[in-house]
Each structure stands twice: as C-alpha cells, then as structure tokens.
C-alpha positions as CSV (number, residue, x, y, z in Angstrom):
1,M,-103.7,-33.1,-27.3
2,R,-100.8,-30.9,-26.2
3,I,-97.6,-31.3,-28.3
4,I,-94.0,-31.0,-27.1
5,N,-92.0,-28.0,-28.2
6,K,-88.6,-29.6,-27.8
7,H,-86.7,-26.6,-29.2
8,I,-87.2,-24.6,-26.0
9,V,-86.5,-27.4,-23.6
10,T,-83.2,-27.3,-21.7
11,D,-84.1,-29.2,-18.5
12,I,-85.9,-32.5,-18.0
13,F,-87.4,-33.4,-14.6
14,F,-88.2,-37.1,-14.0
15,D,-90.2,-38.7,-11.3
16,L,-88.3,-41.7,-9.8
17,D,-90.6,-44.4,-8.4
18,H,-92.9,-46.0,-11.0
19,T,-91.1,-43.9,-13.8
20,L,-87.5,-44.9,-13.9
21,W,-87.1,-47.1,-10.8
22,D,-89.3,-50.2,-11.0
23,F,-91.0,-49.8,-7.6
24,E,-93.3,-52.8,-7.8
25,K,-90.6,-55.3,-8.8
26,N,-88.2,-53.9,-6.3
27,S,-90.9,-53.9,-3.6
28,A,-91.8,-57.5,-4.3
29,L,-88.2,-58.7,-4.1
30,T,-87.8,-56.9,-0.8
31,F,-90.9,-58.4,0.8
32,K,-89.8,-61.9,-0.4
33,T,-86.4,-61.4,1.4
34,I,-87.7,-60.0,4.7
35,F,-90.6,-62.5,4.9
36,E,-88.1,-65.3,4.5
37,K,-85.6,-63.8,7.0
38,H,-88.3,-63.1,9.7
39,A,-90.3,-66.3,9.1
40,I,-93.5,-64.6,8.1
41,G,-95.6,-67.5,6.8
42,V,-97.7,-65.7,4.3
43,D,-98.2,-66.4,0.6
44,L,-96.3,-63.6,-1.1
45,D,-98.7,-63.4,-4.1
46,V,-101.7,-63.1,-1.8
47,F,-99.9,-60.4,0.2
48,L,-98.8,-58.4,-2.8
49,T,-102.3,-58.5,-4.4
50,A,-103.6,-56.7,-1.3
51,Y,-100.5,-54.5,-0.7
52,V,-100.1,-52.9,-4.1
53,P,-103.4,-51.0,-4.1
54,A,-103.3,-50.4,-0.4
55,N,-99.8,-48.8,-0.7
56,L,-101.2,-46.4,-3.4
57,V,-104.1,-45.4,-1.2
58,Y,-101.8,-44.7,1.8
59,W,-99.3,-42.8,-0.4
60,R,-102.2,-40.7,-1.7
61,R,-103.3,-39.9,1.9
62,Y,-99.7,-39.0,2.8
63,R,-99.4,-36.8,-0.3
64,E,-102.5,-35.0,0.8
65,N,-101.2,-34.5,4.3
66,Q,-103.8,-36.8,5.9
67,I,-101.3,-39.0,7.6
68,T,-97.7,-38.8,8.7
69,K,-94.7,-40.7,7.3
70,E,-94.7,-42.9,10.3
71,A,-98.4,-43.7,10.0
72,L,-97.9,-44.5,6.3
73,R,-95.2,-47.0,7.0
74,Y,-97.2,-48.7,9.8
75,E,-100.8,-48.6,8.5
76,R,-100.2,-49.9,5.0
77,L,-98.7,-53.1,6.5
78,K,-101.3,-53.4,9.3
79,S,-104.2,-52.9,6.9
80,V,-102.9,-55.6,4.5
81,F,-102.2,-58.2,7.2
82,D,-105.7,-57.5,8.5
83,E,-107.2,-57.8,5.0
84,I,-105.6,-61.2,4.3
85,A,-106.4,-62.4,7.9
86,H,-102.8,-63.1,8.8
87,P,-102.3,-62.0,12.4
88,V,-99.1,-60.0,13.0
89,D,-98.4,-58.1,16.2
90,D,-97.4,-54.4,16.3
91,P,-93.7,-55.0,17.2
92,T,-93.4,-57.4,14.2
93,I,-95.1,-54.8,11.9
94,D,-92.6,-52.2,13.2
95,L,-89.7,-54.6,12.6
96,L,-90.9,-55.4,9.1
97,S,-91.5,-51.8,8.2
98,E,-87.9,-50.9,9.2
99,A,-86.5,-53.9,7.3
100,Y,-88.6,-53.1,4.2
101,I,-87.3,-49.5,4.1
102,A,-83.7,-50.6,4.6
103,G,-84.0,-53.3,2.0
104,L,-86.0,-51.5,-0.6
105,S,-83.3,-48.9,-1.4
106,R,-80.8,-51.7,-2.1
107,Q,-82.8,-53.0,-5.0
108,K,-81.5,-52.1,-8.5
109,H,-84.2,-52.8,-11.0
110,L,-85.1,-50.1,-13.5
111,F,-87.7,-50.1,-16.2
112,P,-86.6,-51.3,-19.6
113,N,-84.6,-48.8,-21.6
114,T,-84.0,-46.4,-18.7
115,I,-80.2,-46.3,-19.2
116,E,-80.6,-46.1,-23.0
117,V,-83.0,-43.1,-22.7
118,L,-80.8,-41.3,-20.1
119,E,-77.8,-41.8,-22.3
120,Y,-79.7,-40.4,-25.3
121,L,-80.9,-37.3,-23.3
122,K,-77.9,-36.4,-21.3
123,P,-75.8,-34.8,-24.0
124,N,-78.5,-32.4,-25.0
125,Y,-80.4,-31.6,-21.7
126,R,-79.8,-31.1,-18.1
127,L,-81.6,-33.9,-16.2
128,H,-83.1,-33.8,-12.7
129,I,-85.4,-35.7,-10.3
130,I,-88.5,-34.4,-8.5
131,T,-89.8,-37.0,-6.1
132,N,-92.3,-37.4,-3.3
133,G,-90.2,-40.3,-1.9
134,F,-88.5,-40.1,1.4
135,E,-85.2,-38.2,1.5
136,E,-83.2,-40.9,3.3
137,I,-83.8,-43.6,0.7
138,Q,-84.2,-41.8,-2.7
139,E,-80.6,-41.0,-3.0
140,R,-79.7,-44.6,-2.2
141,K,-82.1,-45.9,-4.9
142,L,-80.4,-43.7,-7.4
143,R,-76.9,-44.7,-6.4
144,N,-77.6,-48.4,-6.0
145,S,-79.3,-48.6,-9.4
146,G,-76.4,-46.8,-11.0
147,I,-78.2,-43.7,-12.4
148,D,-77.3,-41.0,-9.9
149,G,-74.6,-39.6,-12.2
150,Y,-77.2,-38.6,-14.8
151,F,-78.9,-36.1,-12.6
152,D,-77.8,-32.6,-11.7
153,Q,-80.5,-31.9,-9.1
154,V,-82.6,-34.3,-6.9
155,V,-85.5,-32.5,-5.2
156,N,-87.6,-34.5,-2.7
157,S,-90.8,-33.5,-0.9
158,E,-89.1,-33.5,2.5
159,M,-86.5,-30.9,1.5
160,A,-89.2,-28.8,-0.3
161,G,-91.6,-29.1,2.6
162,V,-94.5,-29.9,0.3
163,K,-95.4,-32.8,-2.0
164,K,-96.2,-32.9,-5.7
165,P,-98.5,-31.5,-7.1
166,H,-97.9,-28.5,-4.9
167,P,-96.3,-25.7,-6.9
168,D,-93.6,-25.0,-4.4
169,I,-91.8,-28.3,-5.1
170,F,-91.6,-27.4,-8.8
171,K,-90.5,-23.9,-7.9
172,M,-87.7,-25.4,-5.8
173,G,-86.7,-27.6,-8.8
174,M,-86.6,-24.6,-11.1
175,E,-84.5,-22.6,-8.7
176,L,-82.0,-25.3,-8.0
177,A,-81.6,-26.2,-11.6
178,G,-81.4,-22.5,-12.6
179,T,-84.1,-22.8,-15.2
180,K,-87.6,-21.6,-16.0
181,P,-90.9,-23.6,-16.3
182,E,-91.2,-22.7,-20.0
183,N,-87.8,-24.3,-20.7
184,S,-88.6,-27.5,-18.7
185,I,-90.6,-30.7,-19.0
186,M,-91.7,-33.2,-16.4
187,I,-91.9,-36.9,-17.1
188,G,-93.8,-39.1,-14.6
189,D,-96.4,-41.7,-14.0
190,S,-99.0,-39.9,-11.9
191,L,-101.5,-37.7,-13.7
192,E,-102.3,-35.9,-10.5
193,A,-98.9,-35.4,-8.8
194,D,-96.6,-35.3,-11.8
195,I,-98.6,-34.1,-14.8
196,A,-101.2,-31.8,-13.3
197,G,-98.6,-30.3,-10.9
198,A,-96.1,-29.7,-13.7
199,L,-98.6,-28.2,-16.1
200,G,-100.1,-26.0,-13.4
201,F,-96.6,-24.5,-12.8
202,G,-96.0,-23.9,-16.5
203,L,-93.9,-26.9,-17.5
204,Q,-94.5,-29.2,-20.4
205,A,-95.2,-32.8,-19.5
206,I,-95.0,-36.4,-20.7
207,H,-97.2,-39.0,-18.9
208,F,-95.7,-42.4,-18.5
209,N,-98.9,-44.3,-18.6
210,L,-97.5,-47.3,-16.9
211,D,-100.7,-49.1,-15.9
212,N,-102.6,-48.5,-19.2
213,G,-104.9,-46.0,-17.5
214,P,-107.7,-44.2,-19.4
215,L,-106.8,-42.4,-22.5
216,H,-106.6,-38.6,-22.1
217,E,-105.5,-35.5,-24.0
218,T,-103.9,-33.7,-21.0
219,C,-100.5,-34.2,-22.5
220,V,-98.3,-36.5,-24.5
221,T,-98.6,-40.1,-23.3
222,I,-96.1,-42.9,-23.6
223,K,-96.2,-46.6,-22.5
224,E,-92.5,-47.3,-23.0
225,L,-89.6,-45.1,-21.9
226,N,-87.9,-45.3,-25.3
227,E,-90.9,-43.4,-26.8
228,I,-89.4,-40.3,-25.1
229,K,-86.9,-40.3,-28.0
230,T,-89.8,-39.6,-30.4
231,Y,-90.5,-36.3,-28.6
232,L,-87.1,-35.0,-27.4
C-alpha cells in the first residue's frame, strides 16, 4: 500500500459530489420535493432504487464522452421511468430535469465531519476542488452548503474542457493553485476518476471508499472523513 508523505504536501484537492457533499441524500430530497410539486405519482423509494445505479452509469458515459450533458440529464430520467413502468411524456421529463438541477444545488447536506476536517486542514494546507460536475451548479452547492470559503480554487470539467481522470484537468488545478503534483494530494470517492487520475499525474491520493467497495492497495483508503486527520 502506498503511504502518505504529509511533510511535502502543501495543497489538497477534494472531489465534491460523493466526497464532501452528500449527493445521494441531497438528490433524494430534491426528487421528493419536485415529485410532490408536479404531482408525479411514483413511489420515491422504488424510483430511487432504480435511479441511483442508473445515474452512475450515465455519468460514466458522460465522463467518457459517450453522451452530451443534455443527453445525460434526459436519458437518466427516461430510462428509470421506463424501468419502473411509470409512463411520463418527454415534456414532463424535460420539466423534471430542469427542476431537479435547480433544486439540487439548493440542498445543503454534507457528509459527517466535513466541516470539522476542513477546519482542521485549512490552517496548514491550501484547499481546492476538482470536480466533474456542471459549472453552473457546483459553485452554488459549495455556497449553499457553507463550505465555499474553505477553497482557494474550484476547477470543474467544463472550464478544463476535459473530465477526470484526464490529466489536463489536474494540470489546470496545479496551474491555478500555483503548486506541483509532488506537493499535492487528491481526496475523492472514485477509484477511476479521482484516484487513478491523480496518481497518473503524480499526486498522492486518499480514496474515500464511501460504498465499501473492494479492498485495494492502490492508495490509502478511508471510510469516514475524519480519518483524514490520521494521515495529514
């Protein structure tokens, strides 16, 4: 297993969704609100059971440039309504998609110990975000959840023109932060996008193994954010 050499680290790059910002909880609350508002008579638990894995699939396809942002937003909803045999016409799907994007960024739920860990790290490191999320909502997520002030640079895939794990998004992060890969560490939930991407560009990495995935020795693994304090 790789170990963390904290003595050379000056800059910490976090993923946002599924790492600091509790995407699944915030997403569920948003769907509950918009389904009630638009009288979508579907069982929320049934919908979410299908939506959570479908959303991951479509995000992977988007990350790999197989579909556009617009297709991602439409097809993930269309496929789930089809899967649970709940007929919804295209204008309604478009309406729900827009309402979901607008409502999602207003949610504020963070993973346990997020603020505690950021408070612990901030005096000793420069903190940044590298995210594949959409530019128009990631800043609002940070602001509405009250953590925007902790980060010096926020790099998203739309401004970089590529998505993690592409090296150019990490290169942009280094350039904007005025640092080097050898002095930086990436913390994220995705082994492919965050960890492999960061290691490939020369950063150290900590994997937030949120979903209790298979054990590995690619890098340091944590299951709770406060474990970061053990390594940094």
